[in-house]
N, C-alpha and C positions, 0 to 999 in steps of 0.2 A: 787689287786696280777695282777688283770690284765693289770693297769695303769702300774703300774711300770716294768711291764715284754715289755711294748711295750717303755715307754721312755727309757731300760736299753741295751731294741735293735735298739734305735733310735740315744743311742750312742756311741755302736759299729760300728754303720755306719760313724757318723759321725765323727768316730776319725779314719777314714780310710783314709778320706780327709786331704789335706795336711796343717802340722801345719801354713806355714807363712800365705799364706790365712787367716784360720781364725786368725790367732794374728789381722791377717790391721783389720779385723770388728771388733774387741773389744778395738779396739784406747790405746792410753796408750802412753809410751815411751819406745826402744830395745835399750838396754846395752850390752855390752859386759861381757865375766869377764874369767881370765881367769883358767887357774886347778887349785885348790885348790884356789881360790878367795871367801872369806867370802859374802854372798850377805846379810844377812840380822844375825842380832845377836841376843841370850834370854835376855826378856825383853825389848828391845829398841820399841820403841812407832808403830805399827804397825795402817796405816793409806792408806793401798795399798795393792792386791795380787800378783803375777805373776803365768804369762806365760810360760813353756818352748819350744821356738821354733825350738832350736836347743841344743842337748848338756845332761846331765845328772846332780841332783840335791841334795848332800843328804843329812837329816833334824839328827840333833842329836837335843834328850832333856836332860837337865843336870837338878840334884836333889841337893837337899837342902846341902846333905854332899859331893856334888860335883864331883860326879858319873854323866860320859855321859851313855849315850843307841843313840844307831842310830834306828832311826823307823822308815826311809820309804829310799828309794832310789827311784827315779819319772827321767824319763825319760822327751821325743818329746813332744808334747800331754799334760802333765798332769799343773796339776794346783797347786802352795802352796802358803800360807799366807794368807789362803781363813776365818782364822778363826775370818778376824777383821769385816766380814760381817753380823756377829750375833751378835758381843758386846766386844769382846776385846779388849782393847783397847791396849796391849803390848801382843810382839810376842812371844808365847809361845815353839820354836824354835829355832837351829842357823842353818840356811841352807848356804850350801858349795858347789862351782860348783864342781864338779869330776873329769869333762873334759874340753876341748877348747866352752863357753856354748855360746849361745844369746837368750834370758831372759830378756819378754815384762814386763814390771809394768804398774799394773789400778790401775789409782787410785778407790776407793769404794764407792763415789761419783760415778762415772763413770760406776763400773759394777751395784751398784744398781739398776742402772735407768736402764739397759740391763735388768735386771732380771724382771723387772715391765712390759716390752712388753713383747707381745703374739707371738715373730716369730721363728727361728730357732736358737738364737742365745741364749733367754731365755730357749727354752727347753733342749737343747745340757748343759747349765747350770745346771741344774736342777738336769737331768740321768748323768751328772758328778759327781756330791754328793752323787746320792742316791749310782753308780756304788763304790764309793770312800766310804761308809758304810759296804758293800758286802763285799770290799775286809779287810775292817776294824775285820769285823766277821770270813771273811775265815783264818786271822792272826789271831785274840785270840782263833779258832779250832785249828789251825795250835799248837798254841804254849803248848797246852791241852793232841792233838791227835798223835802227832809227832817228833819220835824221832829227832835224835839235829843234827844227820847224812840227815835224812830226809829237814830236816828245813832250812839245808845249800844250802840241793838240790834245794830244791823251791825256791831260796832265788837264787843261779844263773842264773838258769832258768830266774826264772821273768831279770836279769842282762843281758838276751843275747837276751829277749824281746822271748822269747818262751812261754809265758804264755799267750799272746793273738794274736790280727788279724796283716794279716799285719807281713815285713820280717823280719825275724831273725839277729841280729845285729851278725857281722862272727868272729869278731875279738873283747872278751871284753880287756879292759885294765884293766893287771895286779889287780885284786882289794886286799886291803890291810889283810892280815889275820889276825891282829888285829879287827878290822872292822868288819870282814865277825864275830871275835868268841861273838861282841860287839851284833850283830842284833840273831846271835844264842842262843843264851843265851848260851853260854859255856867257854873251854879256849883256848889260840890257840896254844897250844899244838895238841890238838885236833880235832881242825883243816885242822892242818897240814898237822895231821893221814887223814882223814878225802878226801883233795884233790887227797894225793899219791892214793888210792885205787881208785877215780876215775877215776883218771888217767890211775891206772893197770889194769881199767878195759873198756876202751876205755870212759870213756865219754865224759871228758872235756883232750882235745889238747893245747898243750903252742907252736906255734914260731914267736916270737917277746911276743903278746898279748894273753891275753887266749881264746877257741873257747871251748864251749861249744855245745853239745852233744844232739839229739832231743833225743837220747836211753837214756841219763839221767831221764827222767821219768819215769824209770822202778822202778827207790828209791824209788818214790811216793808209791807206791802199794808194797815196799818190806815189811811183817811181824814179 
């Protein structure tokens, strides 16, 4: 447990460093993606993983009955597509840029070589995987214990980077309410109702984009 805590603290420290500087040390190639442009599609061959230097990416999973669900919204400093490192030959989700983004593609072999070296990069990667596991555990706990309104508040705080160290995003591009509904696990009409309530209570405001205020955290503690 102590080792895990040290790794997680190291992750928080490293995540404050400049994403562009870290990306350069990872190698690979950088590509620019327009808003709504697909990075990769579920079921296609997986031979690399990706690192977000600038922008945001949405991950969506589609089930056999063609129903899709948004499973993650990632931002600057996040990796995705890492399942290829543990033997998955195909993509398990579809990744789409939510904003104009700069994303680094790192070949699987290159990343494995980095992991084998005992340096800051390998420590960062191991720490990142641990922190990702922690996030998934928290996500499952939220689904089991929080109301739909609280889950929405949690997602909005994440979109505004108010759930992490560093500067928050002052203006979030207006998120699609259907996408929010898919993430929360409720209907679009309920999302509309919750967003109107948040606005009336001063937790969010609109001025071109969506501004999420720290006071929204209060919703997470309501019972």
